[in-house]
C-alpha positions in Angstrom: 22.2 128.8 95.7 22.5 129.8 99.4 23.4 133.3 100.4 26.4 132.0 102.4 27.9 130.6 99.2 28.1 134.1 97.6 31.2 135.5 99.5 33.3 132.4 98.5 32.2 132.7 94.9 32.9 136.4 94.8 36.3 135.8 96.3 37.1 133.1 93.8 35.9 135.4 91.0 38.3 138.1 92.2 41.2 135.7 92.3 40.5 134.6 88.8 40.2 138.2 87.7 43.7 138.9 89.2 45.2 135.9 87.4 43.7 137.0 84.1 45.0 140.5 84.6 48.5 139.2 85.2 48.3 137.0 82.2 47.1 139.8 80.1 49.9 142.1 81.3 52.5 139.4 80.4 50.9 139.0 76.9 51.1 142.7 76.3 54.8 142.6 77.2 55.5 139.7 75.0 53.4 141.2 72.1 55.6 144.4 72.3 58.7 142.3 71.7 57.0 140.3 69.0 55.9 143.5 67.3 59.4 144.8 67.3 60.8 141.5 65.9 58.2 141.7 63.1 59.1 145.3 62.3 62.7 144.4 62.2 62.1 141.5 59.8 59.8 143.5 57.5 61.6 146.9 57.5 64.9 147.3 59.3 66.4 144.0 58.4 65.8 144.2 54.6 67.0 147.8 54.6 70.3 146.8 56.2 70.7 143.7 54.0 70.2 145.6 50.7 72.5 148.4 51.8 75.2 145.7 52.5 74.7 144.4 49.0 74.8 147.8 47.4 78.1 148.7 49.2 79.5 145.1 49.0 79.8 145.3 52.7 81.2 142.1 54.3 81.3 141.2 57.9 82.0 137.9 59.8 78.7 138.1 61.7 76.9 137.6 58.4 79.1 134.9 57.0 77.8 131.4 56.2 80.9 129.9 57.9 80.3 131.4 61.3 78.8 128.8 63.6 77.6 128.4 67.2 80.4 127.6 69.6 80.1 125.2 72.5 82.9 126.7 74.6 80.9 129.7 75.9 77.2 130.5 76.0 76.1 132.8 73.1 79.5 132.5 71.4 80.3 131.8 67.8 83.4 130.4 66.1 84.9 130.5 62.6 84.2 127.3 60.6 87.2 128.0 58.5 89.5 128.3 61.5 90.8 131.7 60.3 90.2 132.9 63.9 91.0 130.4 66.6 89.1 132.3 69.3 85.3 132.3 69.8 83.5 135.5 70.5 80.1 137.1 70.8 78.4 138.6 67.7 77.8 142.1 69.0 79.3 144.4 71.6 77.7 144.5 75.0 74.6 142.6 74.2 75.0 139.9 76.8 76.7 141.8 79.6 73.5 141.5 81.7 73.7 137.7 81.6 77.1 137.3 83.1 77.8 134.2 81.0 80.7 135.5 79.0 84.1 137.0 79.5 84.8 140.7 79.1 85.7 141.1 75.4 87.7 144.3 75.9 89.9 142.9 78.7 90.6 139.8 76.7 91.3 141.8 73.5 88.6 139.8 71.8 86.5 141.9 69.4 82.9 140.8 68.6 82.5 139.2 65.2 80.9 142.3 63.8 84.2 144.2 64.3 86.6 141.5 63.2 88.3 141.9 59.8 86.7 139.4 57.4 88.9 137.0 55.4 88.8 136.0 51.7 86.7 132.9 52.6 83.7 135.1 53.4 80.4 133.9 52.0 77.3 136.0 52.5 74.2 134.4 54.1 71.2 134.5 51.8 68.6 137.2 52.5 66.2 134.8 54.2 68.9 133.6 56.5 70.9 136.8 56.9 70.1 137.2 60.6 70.3 133.5 61.3 73.0 133.9 63.9 71.1 136.7 65.7 68.0 134.6 66.3 67.6 132.8 69.6 65.0 130.5 71.2 64.9 133.2 73.9 62.8 136.0 72.4 64.6 138.6 74.7 68.0 137.6 73.2 66.6 138.0 69.7 65.2 141.5 70.6 68.5 142.5 72.2 70.4 141.4 69.1 68.0 143.2 66.7 68.1 146.4 68.8 71.9 146.4 68.7 72.0 145.8 65.0 69.5 148.7 64.5 71.7 150.9 66.7 75.0 150.1 65.0 73.8 150.3 61.4 71.2 153.0 61.6 72.4 155.1 64.6 69.2 154.8 66.4 67.5 152.0 68.4 63.7 151.9 68.9 63.6 155.6 68.2 66.4 156.5 70.6 70.1 157.0 70.3 71.9 153.7 71.1 73.7 155.0 74.1 73.2 151.6 75.9 75.6 150.0 73.4 78.4 152.5 74.0 77.9 152.3 77.8 78.1 148.5 77.7 81.3 148.6 75.8 83.0 151.3 77.8 81.4 153.7 80.3 83.9 156.4 79.4 82.5 156.6 75.9 79.1 157.3 77.3 80.3 159.7 80.0 82.3 161.7 77.5 79.3 161.9 75.2 77.1 163.1 78.1 79.6 165.8 78.9 79.6 166.9 75.3 75.8 167.1 75.3 75.5 164.7 72.4 73.2 162.1 73.9 69.8 163.4 72.9 67.6 160.3 73.1 65.6 161.0 70.0 68.5 162.0 67.7 70.4 159.8 65.2 73.9 159.1 66.5 76.6 159.4 63.9 79.5 158.5 66.2 78.7 155.0 67.6 80.6 153.0 65.1 83.7 155.2 65.3 83.8 155.2 69.1 83.2 151.5 69.5 85.5 150.4 66.7 88.3 152.4 68.2 87.9 150.6 71.5 88.1 147.2 69.8 91.1 148.4 67.6 88.9 147.6 64.6 89.0 149.0 61.1 86.3 151.6 61.2 85.6 151.4 57.5 84.6 147.7 57.8 81.3 148.8 59.5 79.1 151.4 57.8 75.8 153.1 58.4 72.7 152.6 56.4 72.1 156.0 54.7 
């Protein structure tokens, strides 16, 4: 090996090292999401499911007749045609994508806040979160975080302020003024505040105790 070959090899080695560092960084980011999904599937999800069973809680978002709609991206429609409009599953989850209409302005509540009909059939435990799973891991994480926030009053260890803010900024601002938005405290008001904005029956959505 000639001495003049060393600089080029060193440069190439540095380039490879940078590429590996970028890949490693991305893998760490992905693994964080995957770790959360695994935690939801093993702990949070089963907890919410069994609480729903214990309270005989019913919700369109967990109905076997809810199906993916083709009219809007990330929308679902009622297979029983009880509701003729499609809608998103959760409030505010996809506002960053810009692919859906504003639910409040269109008086269209997310499925989790619609009043269920007598045709409701609960998804089985293994398929309970079927509608919330996506090929895009980021969408699945966003859905799971929203579910955790709505049903437990906390999301990844923080108050689910992002959900209230995405539904209506006034909810968030009023909460800030009232000094109720401590990041690491359980929020006992999210359901009441959001349900009111969607003109929903508050009792239809409950917390896991």
